[in-house]
N, C-alpha and C positions, 0 to 999 in steps of 0.2 A: 912159396907161389903162398900167399893168400888164400885163404880159406873162405868163397863164396858163396855155399852152401849150407842155410841154416841147418841148423838139429835142434831134434830134443832138447830144451834150457837153454837156446841161444836167445831171447827174446820172452821166453815166460816168468822166470822167477819163482819154477814153482817148486824148489827146494824146501818148502814149510808143509806142502801140498803130502809131498812124497816121502817126507819125514814121517811124519804121521802114519801111512800106509806101510813105509818100514818097521813104523812101531809098533803097530797092530798086526801083523807078520810074524814080527818076532815073538810076539807074548801068544800067537795061536800056534803054533810051529807050522803054518802053514800060508802060502799065498792067498791075497787077499780078492774075490771075484771081480770078474768085471758088473756084475751088478753091485759092487760095494762101495767100486770110484766110481757107475753113474752117477749112485746115491750122495757122496759125496761133492760131486761137480756141478752136479743138481742141484743143492741147497746154496753155494754161491750166492751171497745176496748181489753182490757186485764184482766180476770178474777181475776188475781194477786190485781189488785188495788183496788178491797172491798170487794172480799172474801178471800183475806190472813189469817184468821184467829184472827189475832187479832182487831186493834181499826175499819178497813175497808179501812179504808183512809191513812193509811200513807207512802205509795210514796208520795199525792200531798197535805200531809199535813202543810208546808209549803210556799205553793202557794195557800192564800185565796182567789185569785182574779179568779184561776183557780178552785173550786172547791164553788163557788156560779156559774159559767159558768155552770158547770156539773150539780148542782141543777138546774139551770133554764132550762137544757137540759132535761135531768129526768123526773121533772114531768111533763117536756110537752108531752113526750111516756106517762105517765100514764093515760093525761087526756085529749085529742083532742080537749075537745069540748069549752075550756076554755084560757083563756090568765092570765099564771100567771107572776108576777112579781118579781123577785130575789132581797133583799138588804141586802149586809153588816150591819151592824151597828157594828159600831167602837166602837162608846160612851158608850155600855149597861153595867146597873151596876144597882145591885138587886135591888132598888130605880125603874128606871125606870121600870121594870118589873111588881112592885105590885104598882105602879097608873095604870096600865094598857092601859094606852097609848098604848101601841104595841101591845095589843090581841083584837082584834074585830071581829065581823064575818067573817071578808072580811081578818084578815091577821090572822099566826101562827108563833111561832117562834122554828128557828133551830137550836137545840145548841147541839153543844158538850162537854164533857168534856176531860181529859187524856185518855178518856178507853173506852169513850163508847156516842153516837147519841141517840136523841132523840128529843122530839113534848113535845114542852109545850104549850098547847091547852089554857089553864084559867088562873087564880091565882085567890086561893079566902085564905084569913088568915094569908098569908105570905107564903105561897106554890106557889107553882108551880106546878100546873097537869098535869100529863105529859101523851102522849100515847109512851113506853116503848116497846122496840119490847124482853127485855131479862124479863120480869118482872114474862112471864108464866113460864119459863125454872129453875127461880129461887124458886119458892112454886105452884108447880100448881095448888097441893090441897086445896090453899089459895087465889089461884088468882081470883080476882074481878073487875069486871070495873063497873063504875058506869056515868053519867052524872053531867057534872059541874050545878051549881045553876044557874050562872049569863049568857054563850052561851049555855051553851044548850048539849055541847059535850063530848065524850067518853071518857074518863080518864081512868088509871090503874095503878097508880104511885101518891103519894104527895112525892113530895121536895122541904125540907126549902128550900125559893128562898134564903136566907144569907149563906147558907152549898154549895150554884152551886159553885164552879169552873169551871166558864169555860173559853175554849179554842176557840170555835169557835161560832158564835151570829149572824144569819141570818135571815131574815123576808120573810116570803112569805106570 
């Protein structure tokens, strides 16, 4: 039977916003407050920029420096007690992810494929351990969160690093 009742994510394309929430939550070691989420959503100038039912950044995808600035502005709204530095990584490749030099206690990777944004929180045996906002919706009955061995960060998806086709590469 075809599902007709819409769920969060079916129409909004908010994976970009949830990626920021998950990345900051990972760095803080605790959940983002409702106030942080409200500040973030309240700061969105035009909801079509991030809630358009597609990837969520289609209107600014051709401006990677703007995306980095937006990320910096928005993560500071989510956690006003900390200072975050957002860095574009132009030479990110599979090897640099696997060597773990970009992932530390003080950093995560925010990446996008052509269709989705997610946070890489750690790596393990050739796989990127990700905090992905779509995983629960994809299969609620099989949904699992675990802690990574190395950095003890929550993740809900494992993706082969070699199979990742990344459109954007940013580090917080």
